[in-house]
DRENMARDO-212088 format. One record per residue: residue in three letters; x, y, z of N, C-alpha, C in turn. Coordinates in steps of 0.1 Angstrom, whole numbers, plus 5000, padded with zeros to 4 digits. Layout:
<sites>
ALAXYZXYZXYZ
...
</sites>
This chain:
<sites>
MET500849885000500050005000500950125000
GLU500550224992501350344991500850455000
GLU501650535005501250645014501550775008
LEU500550865008500651005003500551095015
SER501351195016501351295027500651425023
LEU499751465031498951585028499151685040
ARG499451805038499651905049498351975051
LYS497851965064496652035067496952175072
PRO496052275070496252405074496452405089
GLY497552485093497852505107498652395114
LEU498952285107499752175112501152175106
ALA502152155114503452145109503852015104
LYS503151905109503451775105502651735093
ARG503251645085502551595073501851465078
GLN500551455075499751345079499651245068
PRO500051115070499951015060498450975057
VAL498150965044496850915040497050795031
ALA496550675035496750555028495950555015
VAL496650515004495950504991496250364985
SER495150294983495250154978495450164963
PRO495950054957496050054942494650084935
ALA493550034941492250054935491750194935
ASP492450284944492050424944492550494932
LEU493650444926494250514914493950444901
VAL493550324901493350244889492050164890
SER491450124879490350034879490949904873
ALA490349784877490849664872489649564870
ALA489449514858488449424855488749344842
PRO488349214841488649134829488049204817
LEU488749184806488249244793486849194790
ARG486549064792485249004789484748934801
PRO483448924803482948854815483148704815
ASP483348644803483448504802484848444803
THR485848534805487248484806488048564816
LEU489048504822489848574832490848664825
LEU491248634813492348704807491848784794
PRO492448904792493348964801492649054811
LEU493249074823492749174832493149314826
VAL492149404825492449534820492549634832
ILE493749704833493949804843494049944836
ARG493150034841493050164835493250274847
PRO493750384843493850494853492550544857
SER492350574870491050634875491050784875
MET492250844872492350984871493451024861
LYS493551144857494551184848495851204855
GLY496951184847498251224852498951114860
ILE498450994860499050884867500250824859
ASP501450824864502650774858502650624860
LEU502450544849502350404851503550334857
ALA504750384853505950324858506050344873
ASP505750474878505750504892504750424900
TRP503550414894502450334901502850194902
ALA503450134891503749994891504949964901
ARG505850054902506950034911506450024926
SER505450104929504850104942503849994944
ASN503449924934502449814935502849684928
GLN504149654930504649534923503849404928
GLN503549394941502849274945501449264940
PHE500849374939499449384933499549324918
ILE500549374911500649324897500949174897
GLU501949134905502348994905501148904909
THR500348944919499248854923498248844912
HIS497848954905496948944894497448874882
LEU498748894880499348824868499348674870
CYS499548624882499448484884498048434883
LYS497048514887495648474886495148474872
HIS495448584865494848604852495748564840
GLY497048564842497948524832498348634822
ALA497548744822497748854812497148974818
ILE497849084817497349214821497449314810
LEU496449384806496449484796496349624803
PHE497449704802497449844808496949934796
ARG495850004798495250084788494750214793
GLY495050324785494550454789495650534796
PHE496850484798497850564805498650644795
PRO499150764799499950844789501250794785
LEU501250694776502450634771502550654756
HIS503650714752503850754738505150704732
MET506150684740507550654735507950514740
VAL508850464732509450334736510150344750
SER510750464753511350484766510350474777
ASP509050514775508050494785507850354788
PHE507750274777507650124778508750064786
GLU509950104783511150054790511150084804
ARG510750204808510650244822509650154829
PHE508550124823507550034830508149894832
ILE508849844822509449704824510349704835
ARG511249804836512249814847511549834860
ALA510349884861509649904873509149784879
VAL508849684871508249554876509049434874
SER510249444868511049324865512449344869
THR513149224867514649234868515149274854
GLU516349224851516949274839516149234826
LEU516249334816515749304803516749204796
LEU516149104789516949004783517249024769
GLU518348974764518648974749517948854743
TYR517448864731516948744724518048654720
GLN517948534724518948424720518148314714
GLU518848234706518348114699516948154692
ARG517048254684515848314678515048224669
SER513748244668512948164659512148244648
SER512148374650511548464640512348584637
PRO512248644625512948764623512448884631
ARG513448964636513049084644514349164644
HIS514149294648515349384649515249464661
GLN516349504666516549584678516049724676
VAL515249774686514649904685515450004694
SER515749954707516450034716516949944728
GLY518249934730518649834740518149694737
ASN517549644747516949504746515449514743
ILE514949624736513649634731513649604716
TYR512749514712512849464698511449474691
THR511449474678510149454671509649314675
SER508249304676507649184680508049074670
THR507949104658508449014647508449104634
ASP509349054625509349114611508749024601
TYR507948924606507348824597506348894588
PRO506148854576505248924566503848954572
ALA503349064568502049114574500849024570
ASP500948954559499848874554499848734560
GLN500748704568500848574574500448574589
SER499848474594499548454608500648384615
ILE500848404628501848334636501048254646
PHE501348124647500548034656500948054671
PHE500048004679500248014694501547954698
HIS502248014708503447964714503748044727
ASN504447984735505048054747506448084744
GLU506848214746508148264741509248174746
ASN510048124737511348054740511047924748
SER509947864747509647744754510447624750
TYR511147634738511947524733513447544739
GLN513647644746515047674751515247614766
GLN516447624770516847584783516447704793
LEU516447824788516147944796515148024788
TRP514148074795513148154789512748264798
PRO512048374793511548484802510248444808
ARG510048474821508748444827507848564824
LYS508348684821507448794818507748834803
LEU506748864796506748904782505949034781
PHE506449144775505849274775505649314760
PHE504449354756504249414743503749564745
PHE504149644736503749784736503349824722
CYS502149884721501549924708501950074705
VAL502950084696503350224692502450274681
VAL502050184672501150214661500250094659
PRO498950104661498049994658497849974643
ALA497549854639497249824625496049894620
GLN495949924608494649974602493549874603
ARG493949744601493049634601493749504606
GLY493149434615493749304619494849334629
GLY495849244629497049254637496849234651
GLN495749164655495649134670496649034674
THR496849034687497748934694496948844702
PRO496348734696495548644704496348584715
ILE495648564726496348494738495448384742
ALA496148284749495348164754496048114767
ASP495148084776495548034789496047884788
VAL497347854790497747724787497447624799
ARG496947684810496347594820495047534814
ARG494247614808493047564802493347474790
VAL494347514782494747424771495147294776
TYR495947284786496447154792495247074796
ALA494247134802493047054807492147014796
ALA492147084785491247044774491846944764
ILE493146924764493746824755493346684759
ASP493046604749492646464751493646404760
PRO493246344772494146294782495146184776
GLU494746104767495646004761496746074753
ILE496446174746497446254738498346324747
ARG497746384757498646454767499546364774
GLN499146244778500046154785501046104776
ARG500746084763501746034754502946134753
PHE502646264753503746364752504446384765
ILE503746364776504346364789505446254790
GLU505146134785506046024785507146034775
ARG506746074763507746064752508446194749
LYS507846304755508346444752508246474737
TRP508946584733508946614719510246664714
MET510546644701511846684695511646794685
LEU512546884686512646994676513946974668
VAL513746974654514846974645514847094637
ARG515947174637516047294629517247284620
ASN517047344608518147354598518447494594
PHE519647534594520047674591521047664579
ASP520547704567521447704556521547844549
GLY520947944555520948074549520048104537
LYS519248004533518348014522516948034526
LEU516447944535515147944540515247964555
GLY514448064560514448094574515748164578
LEU515948174591517048244597518348174595
SER519448244594520848184594521148144608
TRP522148054610522548024624523248144630
GLN523948224622524548344627523548434634
THR522348454628521248534633520648464645
VAL520448344645519748264656520648274668
PHE521948244667522748244678523548364681
GLN523348464672524048604674525548584675
THR526148514666527548494666527948454652
THR529248474648529748414636530748304638
GLU530948264651531848164654531248034657
LYS531547934650531047794652531247744666
SER532447774671532747734685531847794695
ASP531447914693530447974702529147904702
VAL528647864690527447784688527547654696
GLU528647584694528847454700528847464715
VAL529447564721529447584735528047614740
TYR527347704734525947734737525147614737
CYS525147534726524347424724524647304734
ARG525947284737526347184747525747224760
GLN525747344764525247384777523647374778
ALA523047394766521647384765521047254762
GLY521947154761521447014757521046994743
ILE521547074734521147074720522246994712
GLU521846904703522746824695523046914682
VAL524346914679524847004668525346914657
GLU524946944644525546874633525846974622
TRP527146994619527547084608527347014595
LYS526747084585526447024572527447074562
GLU527547004551528347054540527947194535
GLY528847274532528547414527528347514539
GLY528647464551528547564562527247564569
GLY526247484565524947484572525047414585
LEU523947424593523847364606522547294608
ARG522547174614521347114619521347094634
THR520347124641520247104655519047014659
ARG519246934669518146854675518146874690
VAL516946884695516746894710515446824714
VAL515546754725514246694731513946774743
ARG512646814744512146894756510846834761
PRO510546864774509246824779508146904773
ALA506946844772505846914766505046984777
VAL505246954790504547014801505547074811
ALA505147184817505947244827505047274839
THR505747294851505047334863505347484866
HIS504347554869504547704871505347714885
PRO506347794885507247804897506547874909
ILE505447944907504748014917503447944921
THR502647914911501347864914501347714915
GLY502347644910502447504910501547434900
GLU500847504891499947454881500647384870
LEU500047274864500647214852500247294840
LEU501147304831500947394819501347314806
TRP500647334796501047294782501947394777
PHE503247364778504347464776505347414766
ASN505147444753506047394743505847464730
HIS506647434720506547484706506247364697
LEU505747254701505647144692504647164681
THR503547234684502647264673503147374664
PHE503647474671504147594664505247564653
PHE506147474656507247444647506947334637
HIS505847264638505547154629505247214615
VAL505747154605505647204591504147214587
SER503347134593501847134589501147254595
THR501747324604501147444610501247564601
LEU502247564592502347674582501147684574
ASP500947794566499847804557499947694547
PRO498847644542498847524533499747534521
ALA499847644515500647664503502147644506
THR502547714517503947704521504347564526
SER503447504534503747374539503847274527
THR502947274518502947184506504247204498
ALA504647334496505847354488507047304495
LEU507147324508508347284515508447134515
VAL507347064518507446914519507746854505
ALA507246924494507446874481508846904476
GLY509447004481510747054476511947004483
MET511846944494513046894501512746784510
ALA513846714514513746604523513246654537
GLU512446564544511946604557513046644567
ALA514146574566515346604575515946744573
ASP515646804561516246934557515247054559
LEU514047024563513047134565513647244575
PRO513347364573513847474582513547434597
SER512347384599512047334613510947234612
ASN510947144621509947044622509946974636
THR508846914640508846854653508346714652
PHE508746634662508546494663508246454678
TYR507846334680507846284693509346274698
GLY509546274711510946284716511846174711
ASP511246054707512045944702512245954687
GLY511846064681512046084667510946034658
ALA509945974663508845924655507946044651
PRO507346034639506446144634505246154643
ILE504746284644503446304651502346294641
GLU501346224645500146194636499446324633
PRO499046344620498346464616497046494625
GLU496346384629495146414637495446464651
VAL496646424656497046474669497446624668
LEU498146664657498446804655497246884653
GLU496246834646495046914643494246924656
HIS494246824665493646834678494246944686
LEU495546944687496247044695496047184689
ARG496047204676495747334671494347384674
ALA493447284673492047324676491847364691
VAL492547294700492447334714492947474716
TYR494047514711494547644712493447744707
ARG492947714695492047814689490747824697
GLN490347714703489147724712489247814724
HIS490547834728490747914740491348044737
ALA491348084724491848214720491048334725
VAL491748434729491048564733491748674725
LEU490948744717491448854709490948994713
PHE491749094711491349234713492049314703
ASP491449434699492149524690493149614698
TRP494349624693495349714699494849864698
GLN495149934709495050084709496450144712
GLN496750254706497950324708498250344723
GLY499450304727499850324741499550204750
ASP498850094744498549974752499849904756
ILE499949854768500949764772500249634776
LEU500749524770500249384774501349314781
LEU501149274793502049204801501549054803
LEU502348964798502048824799502948754809
ASP502348664817503148564824503348454813
ASN504648454808504948374796504748224798
MET504648184810504448034813502948004814
LEU502148104817500748084818499948104806
THR500548194797499748244786500548234773
ALA499948164763500548164749500048274741
HIS500748314731500348424722500548394708
ALA499848464699499948444685499848584678
ARG499748584664499548704657498648684645
GLU497748784644496848784632497448864621
PRO497148824608497548904597497049054598
PHE497649144591497249284593497449364580
ALA496849484580497049584570497449714576
GLY498349794570498749914576500049914583
ALA500450024589501850034595501749994609
ARG501549874612501449814626502849824632
GLN503049874644504349864651504049824666
ILE504449704669504349654682505749614686
VAL506249664697507549624702507449544714
VAL508549474717508449364728509749374736
GLY509549344749510749324758510449194766
ILE511549124770511449004778512249014790
ALA511848964801512448984814512248864823
ASP512948864835512748764845513048624840
PRO514348594838514748464833514448354842
PHE514048244836513748114844514448004837
ILE515147924844515947814839515147684840
ARG515047604829514247484829514747394841
GLN513647334847513947244859513747104855
GLU512947074845512646934841513846874834
ASP514046744835515146674828514646644814
</sites>
């Protein structure tokens, strides 16, 4: 609880007046039928969001763990520097993007474009960096310029996703885990130099060895990596079980049909830019993948961006995606609060 001091006439001492978070902001779910996102708005003009957040970190943490996503709307936020101040008010260090999976560029410090993926393409649900050994527990989006049309960032509660998956399928992945195979040849997708942010093969080998990733250098300087990860995680604060992985996101069949068909027809399966399997290397059945995609879509929550919006996600509780758009959409992102994988 924050204290404000008011001087009364005729008194030399300042008298503290307690002000709760609810006196300065309002908080309510965006829709009555779902917990996420919780929308926090200022109750009066002139509230500095970073200052308010710094004084109410526990309020934010409590609601983030309950709702999984908080949308801060209506605050006077105009610059990327405003966004960065807010992140630093509620988090530890801003992280650099490592082991990248989509094109993006640096905006300021460790603030990046959310993605530079083509505007006419959708991006499927995922929890940021869930295929890595280390990921951010907090993920921040800031709307600098909303799209003229489309461009929403759908979100889904992966606690509910976990519960809705067919129990037999869920147990299969718990037991067998999942495998990600990526190929970097500089022709399709990102180069290994971009993904690992280095030009030295030895640096890649050290990073991958520490992260449990198998490395295979290919003729011509290309790289193939393989890694097996759990499909389920336990939230470090709430203790809840979560469907936390990229196994649907990275599977070639999740791409738009034209791209998927062209890739499968044009190259060997082992050479696809990315693809996923059961942890033992066996192919995942098409009907299983379609079931998983359908569950994500059933739990999707969409809203239209407004200029100055900040969306804070608990990256372990909430997956996100992107809708195609028209216009000069500019959404920037920051990641913070690193968490190291605990599962074997």
